[in-house]
N, C-alpha and C positions, 0 to 999 in steps of 0.2 A: 973272654967270651962269656956271655951270660946265658945260662941254661934256663929254658922255660919248662916249668913243671906241667904235668897234666892238669892240675888244678888251675894254674894261671891260664893255660890254653883254653880250658872250658869256660872260665869266667870272662874271658875277653870276647867271647862270641856274642852275637845278637840274641836278644831274648827269644825271638820266635824260633831260631835254630836250636837253642837249648831246649825249648819246650818240645819241639818235634823229636829231638833225640831222646828225651826222657820218656815220652809216650811210646816211641817206637822200640827202643832198646832197653829202657830202664826197668828195674824191678822195684815195685812199691814195697817199702818196708813197714812204714806206719804213718799215721796222721794224728796230729794233736790239735784239739780244738781249745784254744786259749779263751777261757771263760772271762778273764779279766780284761781282755782287749778284743777288738774286732778282727782278730787274725786267726788263721788256721795254718799250721805248719805240716807239710808233707815231706817225708824223707824217702828218697829213692837211692838205689845203688846202680851206677852206670859207669862203665869203662874204668873199673878199679877205683872209683871215687864215690863218695856220698854226695848227693845233691839235695839241697833244701829249697823247697818251693813255698813261698809265703803268699797266701791269698788274703784278700780283704773279704770277710764274710758278708759284709753289707752289700757290696757291689758285685762280688764274684770275680773281681779283677786279680790278676797275678801282679803282685808288687815286685817281687824279685825272684830270680833263680840263681843260686850260688852254690858252687861245689866246695867241698872240703875233704880233707883226708884225715883229719884229727879225730881219733876215736873218743877222745874226751868230750867232744861236742855231742856225739851220739849218746854217751852216758848221761850227759846233762839232760837231754830230752827224755831219756828213760826214767830218770830219777826225779825230775822236777814235777811239782804239783801245779797244774795249770787251771785248777778248778777255783 
């Protein structure tokens, strides 16, 4: 039997449902404005997972919402210089 993790369960959902969950129950941790590209990364905490929302700054569209549980990814965002 294959166990499905919370991360896999969240990532398998439709984009609009993930968006509603993040805005209704998520806690916004921080947002990073990537000066080298036209992206903005927002990190949220929801249901024991971190969620990364990537926006296109030019159009305002959400490109993707993906959850992760790896703390190393959070540390990458905190240490990386996006200027």
